[in-house]
C-alpha positions as CSV (number, residue, x, y, z in Angstrom):
1,M,-16.9,30.1,-0.8
2,S,-15.2,27.2,-2.7
3,N,-15.1,23.6,-1.3
4,E,-11.3,24.0,-1.0
5,S,-11.8,27.1,1.2
6,R,-14.4,25.3,3.3
7,F,-12.0,22.4,3.7
8,N,-9.1,24.6,4.8
9,R,-11.4,26.3,7.3
10,F,-12.4,23.0,8.8
11,V,-8.7,21.9,9.0
12,E,-7.9,25.2,10.8
13,K,-10.8,24.6,13.2
14,N,-9.9,21.0,13.7
15,P,-6.1,20.9,13.4
16,H,-4.4,17.9,11.9
17,H,-1.3,18.6,13.9
18,H,1.2,18.7,11.0
19,L,4.2,18.4,13.2
20,P,7.6,17.3,12.0
21,F,8.4,13.6,12.5
22,Y,11.1,14.3,15.1
23,A,8.4,15.8,17.4
24,R,6.6,12.5,17.7
25,P,6.8,10.6,21.0
26,H,9.7,8.1,21.1
27,G,9.5,4.4,22.1
28,S,6.1,3.8,20.4
29,R,4.2,0.5,20.7
30,R,4.8,0.0,16.9
31,D,8.5,0.3,17.4
32,F,8.3,-2.2,20.2
33,F,6.5,-4.7,18.0
34,R,9.1,-4.2,15.3
35,V,11.9,-4.9,17.8
36,M,10.2,-8.0,19.1
37,G,9.6,-9.3,15.7
38,A,5.9,-8.8,15.6
39,G,5.4,-12.5,15.9
40,V,4.5,-14.7,18.9
41,T,5.6,-12.1,21.4
42,G,3.3,-9.6,19.7
43,A,0.5,-12.0,19.9
44,Y,1.1,-12.5,23.6
45,L,1.0,-8.8,24.3
46,A,-1.7,-7.7,21.8
47,S,-5.2,-7.0,22.9
48,T,-8.1,-9.1,21.6
49,P,-9.8,-7.8,18.4
50,A,-13.0,-5.8,18.6
51,N,-16.3,-7.6,18.4
52,A,-19.1,-6.5,16.1
53,Q,-20.7,-4.4,18.9
54,S,-17.5,-2.2,19.3
55,I,-17.4,-1.0,15.7
56,K,-19.8,1.7,14.5
57,G,-20.2,3.7,11.4
58,Q,-22.6,5.7,9.4
59,S,-24.9,4.1,6.8
60,V,-22.9,4.5,3.6
61,K,-22.9,2.7,0.3
62,T,-19.5,1.2,-0.6
63,K,-18.5,0.4,-4.2
64,N,-17.6,-3.2,-3.2
65,T,-16.1,-3.9,-6.6
66,A,-12.7,-5.3,-5.6
67,K,-11.8,-8.5,-3.8
68,N,-8.1,-7.6,-3.4
69,V,-5.7,-4.7,-3.3
70,I,-2.1,-4.3,-4.5
71,F,-0.7,-1.1,-3.1
72,I,2.5,0.1,-4.7
73,L,4.5,2.6,-2.7
74,L,7.2,4.5,-4.6
75,T,9.4,5.6,-1.7
76,G,11.6,8.7,-2.1
77,A,8.8,10.5,-3.9
78,P,8.8,10.4,-7.7
79,S,8.6,13.6,-9.7
80,H,5.0,13.9,-10.8
81,I,5.8,16.1,-13.8
82,D,8.3,13.6,-15.2
83,T,6.1,10.6,-14.7
84,F,2.3,10.6,-14.5
85,D,1.5,14.3,-14.8
86,L,3.9,15.0,-17.6
87,K,5.0,18.6,-18.2
88,M,7.5,19.3,-20.9
89,T,9.6,22.3,-19.8
90,S,11.5,23.8,-22.7
91,G,15.2,23.3,-22.5
92,V,14.9,21.1,-19.4
93,T,12.8,18.0,-20.1
94,P,14.6,15.4,-22.2
95,A,13.2,14.9,-25.7
96,T,13.7,11.2,-25.2
97,F,10.6,11.3,-23.0
98,N,8.9,11.1,-26.4
99,P,5.8,12.9,-25.2
100,T,2.6,11.6,-26.7
101,T,-1.1,11.9,-26.1
102,I,-3.3,8.9,-25.2
103,N,-7.0,9.6,-25.0
104,G,-6.2,13.3,-24.6
105,V,-3.8,12.7,-21.7
106,A,-0.2,13.7,-21.9
107,W,2.0,10.6,-21.6
108,N,5.8,9.9,-21.2
109,A,6.0,7.3,-23.9
110,G,9.8,7.2,-23.8
111,V,9.9,5.9,-20.2
112,F,6.6,4.2,-19.8
113,P,5.7,2.5,-23.1
114,K,4.5,-0.8,-21.5
115,I,2.3,0.9,-18.9
116,G,1.0,3.2,-21.7
117,A,-0.1,0.1,-23.7
118,Q,-2.4,-0.7,-20.8
119,F,-3.8,2.8,-20.5
120,D,-7.4,1.8,-21.2
121,D,-7.4,0.2,-17.7
122,I,-5.6,3.1,-15.9
123,A,-7.0,6.2,-14.2
124,I,-4.5,8.8,-13.1
125,V,-5.6,11.3,-10.4
126,R,-3.6,14.4,-10.9
127,S,-5.3,16.6,-8.2
128,V,-3.5,15.0,-5.3
129,R,-1.7,17.0,-2.7
130,A,0.4,15.7,0.2
131,W,0.3,17.2,3.7
132,A,4.0,17.3,4.4
133,A,7.2,17.0,2.4
134,Q,9.2,15.0,4.8
135,H,10.0,11.4,3.9
136,T,9.5,9.3,7.0
137,L,6.5,11.2,8.1
138,S,4.8,11.2,4.7
139,Q,5.6,7.5,3.9
140,T,3.9,6.5,7.2
141,W,1.1,8.9,6.5
142,V,0.4,7.2,3.1
143,Q,0.2,3.8,4.7
144,I,-2.0,4.7,7.7
145,G,-4.2,7.4,6.2
146,R,-3.5,10.0,8.9
147,N,-0.8,12.1,10.5
148,P,1.5,9.8,12.5
149,A,2.2,12.7,14.9
150,A,-1.4,13.2,15.7
151,V,-3.5,11.6,18.5
152,L,-3.6,7.8,17.9
153,G,-1.3,8.3,14.9
154,D,1.5,6.6,16.7
155,I,-0.5,3.4,17.2
156,A,-2.5,3.5,13.9
157,P,-2.5,0.4,11.8
158,N,-1.5,0.1,8.2
159,M,-4.5,0.1,5.8
160,G,-3.6,-3.5,5.1
161,A,-4.0,-4.4,8.8
162,I,-7.5,-2.9,8.8
163,V,-8.3,-4.9,5.7
164,S,-7.0,-8.0,7.3
165,A,-9.1,-7.4,10.4
166,E,-12.2,-6.7,8.4
167,K,-11.8,-9.7,6.0
168,K,-10.9,-12.2,8.7
169,V,-14.5,-13.5,8.8
170,E,-14.3,-14.3,5.1
171,R,-11.4,-16.6,5.4
172,T,-11.9,-20.3,5.0
173,S,-10.1,-23.1,6.8
174,S,-8.2,-24.0,3.6
175,Q,-6.9,-20.4,3.1
176,I,-3.5,-20.6,4.7
177,F,-1.7,-17.6,3.2
178,P,-1.3,-14.4,5.2
179,T,-4.1,-11.9,4.6
180,F,-1.7,-9.0,4.5
181,L,1.5,-9.5,2.6
182,A,4.4,-6.9,2.3
183,L,6.9,-7.6,-0.5
184,N,10.2,-5.7,-0.6
185,S,8.7,-3.6,2.2
186,D,10.8,-4.0,5.3
187,G,9.8,-0.5,6.3
188,A,6.0,-1.2,6.0
189,V,3.9,0.0,8.9
190,G,2.5,-2.9,10.9
191,A,-0.7,-3.6,12.7
192,G,-0.3,-0.7,15.2
193,Y,-2.5,-1.3,18.3
194,L,-4.4,-4.2,16.6
195,P,-3.4,-7.8,17.5
196,A,-0.2,-9.0,15.9
197,V,-2.1,-11.6,13.8
198,Y,-2.9,-8.6,11.5
199,E,0.7,-7.7,11.1
200,P,2.1,-7.8,7.5
201,F,4.0,-10.9,6.5
202,K,7.2,-9.3,5.1
203,F,9.1,-11.2,2.5
204,A,11.6,-10.4,-0.3
205,P,10.7,-12.7,-3.2
206,S,13.2,-15.0,-4.9
207,Q,13.1,-17.9,-7.3
208,A,13.7,-20.2,-4.4
209,G,10.3,-19.3,-3.0
210,L,9.3,-18.8,0.6
211,P,12.2,-19.6,3.0
212,N,12.1,-22.0,5.9
213,T,9.2,-24.1,4.6
214,T,11.2,-27.3,4.9
215,N,13.3,-28.8,7.7
216,P,16.8,-30.2,7.3
217,D,15.7,-33.3,9.1
218,G,13.0,-34.0,6.5
219,G,9.2,-33.9,6.7
220,A,8.6,-37.0,8.7
221,R,11.1,-36.2,11.4
222,F,9.8,-32.6,11.6
223,D,6.2,-33.9,12.0
224,T,7.5,-36.0,15.0
225,K,9.1,-33.0,16.6
226,Y,6.1,-30.8,15.9
227,T,3.8,-33.4,17.6
228,L,6.1,-33.5,20.6
229,L,6.0,-29.7,20.8
230,Q,2.2,-29.8,20.9
231,G,2.3,-32.3,23.6
232,L,4.6,-30.2,25.8
233,D,2.9,-26.9,25.1
234,N,-0.8,-27.7,24.8
235,P,-1.5,-27.6,28.6
236,L,-0.3,-23.9,28.5
237,R,-1.9,-22.9,25.2
238,V,-5.2,-24.8,24.9
239,N,-7.8,-23.3,27.3
240,S,-4.8,-21.6,28.9
241,P,-5.0,-20.7,32.5
242,Y,-3.1,-17.5,31.5
243,G,-5.8,-16.3,29.3
244,D,-6.7,-15.9,25.6
245,S,-3.4,-14.3,24.7
246,M,-1.5,-17.5,25.5
247,T,-4.0,-19.5,23.5
248,D,-3.1,-17.3,20.4
249,F,0.2,-19.1,20.3
250,S,-1.6,-22.1,18.7
251,A,-2.8,-19.9,15.8
252,F,0.7,-18.8,15.0
253,Y,2.1,-22.3,15.2
254,Q,-0.7,-23.6,12.9
255,S,-0.3,-20.7,10.4
256,A,3.4,-21.4,10.1
257,R,2.9,-25.1,9.9
258,G,0.4,-24.7,7.1
259,L,3.0,-23.0,4.9
260,M,5.4,-25.9,5.2
261,Y,5.6,-28.8,2.8
262,N,2.8,-27.3,0.8
263,A,2.6,-27.5,-3.0
264,A,0.3,-24.4,-3.1
265,V,3.0,-22.3,-1.3
266,D,5.7,-23.4,-3.8
267,K,3.5,-22.7,-6.8
268,A,2.6,-19.2,-5.5
269,F,5.9,-18.0,-4.2
270,K,8.3,-19.6,-6.7
271,Y,8.6,-18.4,-10.3
272,S,10.5,-19.3,-13.4
273,T,13.4,-17.5,-15.0
274,A,11.3,-16.8,-18.1
275,D,8.5,-15.2,-16.0
276,S,11.0,-13.1,-14.1
277,A,12.5,-11.9,-17.4
278,R,9.0,-10.8,-18.6
279,Y,8.7,-8.7,-15.4
280,G,12.2,-7.1,-15.9
281,N,14.5,-9.4,-13.9
282,T,14.4,-7.0,-11.0
283,S,13.4,-7.4,-7.3
284,F,10.4,-5.1,-8.0
285,G,9.3,-7.1,-11.0
286,N,9.7,-10.3,-9.0
287,A,7.5,-8.8,-6.2
288,L,4.7,-8.0,-8.7
289,L,5.0,-11.4,-10.3
290,T,4.7,-13.0,-6.8
291,A,1.8,-10.7,-5.9
292,K,0.0,-11.9,-9.1
293,Q,0.6,-15.6,-8.3
294,V,-0.4,-15.3,-4.7
295,L,-3.7,-13.7,-5.5
296,E,-4.3,-16.2,-8.3
297,A,-3.9,-19.0,-5.7
298,N,-6.9,-17.6,-3.8
299,M,-5.5,-18.8,-0.5
300,G,-6.6,-15.9,1.7
301,T,-4.3,-13.0,0.8
302,R,-6.3,-9.8,0.3
303,Y,-3.9,-6.9,0.6
304,I,-0.4,-6.8,-0.8
305,Q,2.0,-3.8,-0.3
306,V,5.0,-3.6,-2.7
307,S,7.7,-0.9,-2.4
308,L,10.0,0.5,-5.0
309,G,12.5,3.0,-3.6
310,G,15.2,5.3,-5.0
311,W,13.0,8.2,-6.2
312,D,14.6,10.9,-4.1
313,M,16.3,12.4,-7.1
314,H,17.8,15.7,-5.8
315,N,20.7,15.1,-8.1
316,N,21.0,14.2,-11.8
317,I,17.4,13.2,-12.3
318,Y,17.9,12.7,-16.0
319,T,21.3,11.0,-15.9
320,A,22.0,8.0,-18.1
321,Q,25.0,7.0,-15.9
322,Q,24.9,3.3,-15.1
323,G,24.3,2.4,-11.5
324,Q,22.7,5.8,-10.6
325,N,19.0,6.1,-10.1
326,S,17.2,8.4,-12.5
327,I,13.8,8.7,-14.2
328,F,15.2,6.5,-16.9
329,S,16.6,3.7,-14.8
330,L,13.9,3.5,-12.2
331,G,11.2,4.3,-14.8
332,K,12.3,1.2,-16.8
333,T,12.1,-0.9,-13.7
334,L,8.6,0.4,-13.0
335,D,7.5,0.1,-16.6
336,D,8.7,-3.5,-17.0
337,G,7.2,-4.8,-13.8
338,L,3.9,-2.9,-13.7
339,G,3.3,-3.2,-17.5
340,A,3.6,-7.0,-17.3
341,L,1.4,-7.1,-14.2
342,L,-1.4,-5.2,-15.8
343,A,-1.2,-7.2,-19.0
344,D,-1.2,-10.6,-17.2
345,M,-3.9,-9.7,-14.7
346,K,-6.2,-8.5,-17.5
347,A,-5.6,-11.6,-19.6
348,S,-6.4,-13.8,-16.6
349,G,-9.4,-11.8,-15.5
350,Q,-7.8,-11.0,-12.1
351,L,-7.7,-7.2,-12.9
352,K,-11.5,-7.1,-12.6
353,E,-11.4,-8.1,-8.9
354,T,-8.0,-6.5,-7.9
355,L,-7.6,-2.8,-7.3
356,I,-4.1,-1.6,-8.0
357,V,-3.1,1.7,-6.3
358,M,0.3,3.4,-6.8
359,M,1.7,6.6,-5.3
360,G,4.7,8.2,-3.6
361,E,4.7,10.2,-0.4
362,F,4.7,13.5,-2.2
363,G,6.0,15.0,-5.5
364,R,8.9,17.1,-6.6
365,T,9.6,20.7,-7.6
366,V,8.5,21.9,-10.9
367,G,10.0,24.0,-13.7
368,P,13.9,24.2,-14.1
369,L,16.1,21.8,-12.3
370,T,18.1,22.7,-9.2
371,S,21.8,23.5,-9.3
372,T,22.5,19.8,-8.8
373,M,20.4,18.9,-11.8
374,G,17.6,17.4,-9.7
375,R,14.3,18.2,-8.1
376,D,13.5,18.8,-4.5
377,H,10.5,17.9,-2.3
378,Y,7.1,19.3,-3.3
379,L,3.5,18.7,-2.1
380,Q,1.8,18.2,-5.4
381,Q,1.6,14.6,-6.5
382,F,-0.4,11.9,-8.4
383,A,-2.2,8.7,-7.6
384,F,-2.5,5.8,-10.0
385,F,-5.5,3.4,-10.1
386,A,-6.3,0.4,-12.2
387,G,-8.6,-2.6,-11.9
388,G,-11.2,-3.3,-9.3
389,G,-13.9,-1.8,-11.5
390,V,-12.1,1.5,-12.0
391,K,-13.0,3.1,-15.3
392,G,-9.7,3.5,-17.1
393,G,-8.3,5.4,-20.1
394,R,-8.3,8.8,-18.4
395,A,-6.9,11.3,-16.0
396,L,-8.9,13.0,-13.2
397,G,-7.9,16.5,-12.4
398,T,-5.5,18.9,-14.1
399,T,-2.7,21.0,-12.9
400,D,-1.4,24.3,-14.1
401,A,1.2,24.6,-16.9
402,T,4.1,23.8,-14.6
403,G,2.4,21.1,-12.4
404,A,2.6,23.3,-9.4
405,R,-1.0,23.4,-8.3
406,T,-4.4,21.8,-9.2
407,E,-6.5,23.9,-11.6
408,D,-9.4,21.4,-12.0
409,F,-10.1,19.1,-9.1
410,A,-12.5,16.9,-11.2
411,W,-14.3,15.2,-8.3
412,S,-17.4,15.9,-6.2
413,A,-15.5,17.2,-3.2
414,G,-14.2,20.2,-5.2
415,R,-10.8,20.3,-3.6
416,D,-7.4,18.6,-3.7
417,V,-7.5,14.8,-3.1
418,R,-5.7,13.9,0.2
419,V,-4.2,10.6,1.4
420,E,-7.3,10.2,3.6
421,D,-9.5,10.3,0.6
422,I,-7.4,7.6,-1.1
423,E,-7.7,5.5,2.1
424,A,-11.5,5.9,2.0
425,T,-11.4,4.9,-1.7
426,I,-9.5,1.7,-1.0
427,Y,-11.9,0.7,1.8
428,S,-15.0,1.5,-0.3
429,A,-13.7,-0.6,-3.2
430,L,-13.3,-3.6,-0.8
431,G,-16.8,-3.1,0.6
432,I,-15.5,-1.7,3.9
433,N,-17.3,1.1,5.6
434,W,-14.8,3.9,5.7
435,T,-16.7,5.8,8.4
436,N,-16.2,2.9,10.9
437,V,-15.0,3.7,14.3
438,R,-13.5,1.0,16.5
439,Y,-13.7,1.3,20.3
440,D,-11.0,-1.1,21.1
441,D,-8.1,1.3,21.0
442,P,-6.0,1.4,24.2
443,F,-7.0,5.0,25.1
444,G,-10.8,4.3,24.6
445,R,-11.0,7.4,22.3
446,G,-12.4,5.5,19.3
447,F,-10.2,4.7,16.3
448,E,-11.6,6.1,13.1
449,Y,-10.8,4.1,10.0
450,V,-10.6,7.4,8.1
451,P,-10.2,10.4,10.5
452,F,-13.0,13.0,10.2
453,A,-14.9,10.8,7.8
454,N,-18.0,11.0,10.0
455,D,-17.8,14.8,9.7
456,G,-17.9,14.4,5.9
457,L,-14.4,15.8,5.5
458,Y,-12.9,12.9,3.6
459,K,-14.6,10.4,1.3
460,P,-14.0,8.0,-1.6
461,I,-13.2,9.3,-5.1
462,D,-16.3,7.8,-6.6
463,E,-15.5,9.4,-9.9
464,L,-12.9,6.7,-10.5
465,W,-15.8,4.4,-11.3
466,G,-17.2,6.7,-13.9
């Protein structure tokens, strides 16, 4: 029996509850935190973080090759066969894709020339398969590494929140940036049931930098008002008679104050016109430029999520019409931004310590186009890795001639790679035990960092490291 067959039998025996998104319970705690702003109110209501004794895991060896992660989510689901699992369909695929071969790997040189120039540092996993082909469900799934409709799925934290919780002990007093940053990602999943301090700091980059870091009354006047605020509030917040949750207010005040009138903040979050142009003069490019600068500052940020939407190309996927998303228009945006990021981070040495992961929520149909000249939802997809010790210049896994299914899995599990495996890979790269189970969840069930990892079902893609 093949590993894929064994895997499917395990899933049948231990259902992953692949229900449609609309079957989820309504009024979730995550929704509540979103509505309330996931700020001070979230801190007041959130439970305290688990202590060391409430986290258990198996004895595993992590790769521990990366200090930081940049996770790029291509929302809308890009067509794998038109991007990073190139398949040239006769009479369908545009010749302007200029198909070429790099290190034996088929490459869309017409759309991704700049990324292709960095191929020596890139590993493409082509044996990835999504669980569901529904946008909202799968976009959440990719961020939390489990089915949002399953038990604990509704309160599951973003991977970035787990990283934030795990890396909190490594922060120094001088590191004032948020550990988890979400750029152009208003829809990013938050901290779930974890304390709100682990929520992503959401921000749309601009040349003006981080907003609200100065006060119209000036720095001196603001300091006076801030001191007055402390005098009025300290009796309720310091050694609060209302418990630790009220004391957490101080941490939020101090975090916000640390970002104000700070030269390091301006340097990291502002950027020049020339640098923006190198990254493509787009919001996506500016987000990647900001991500690079923030990590370069080494001020405590460890996980950055960046989103690029518009890949839901049911219609006119190859159009050249201005103002309409297509493989060509969005491909250029991706190529300009990511190509510049890879080149800059390699030149500065940052790529060695930063793992870059990129994927969509699923792929798109293969072969001929639909009647509307587009491609519909499909489970087969890709995952893109670079940096963080990953051995580049290659593809792992191959699909059939059309890109419909995996033919060669090319990793030790001998089956399709799932989102849960990618989650385990990210944790392992950061030195986090992916088999950890936290016992601070509100139901007392035990929250697995990667579900079923203790059963050996999901694990890191160690082959990425050679």
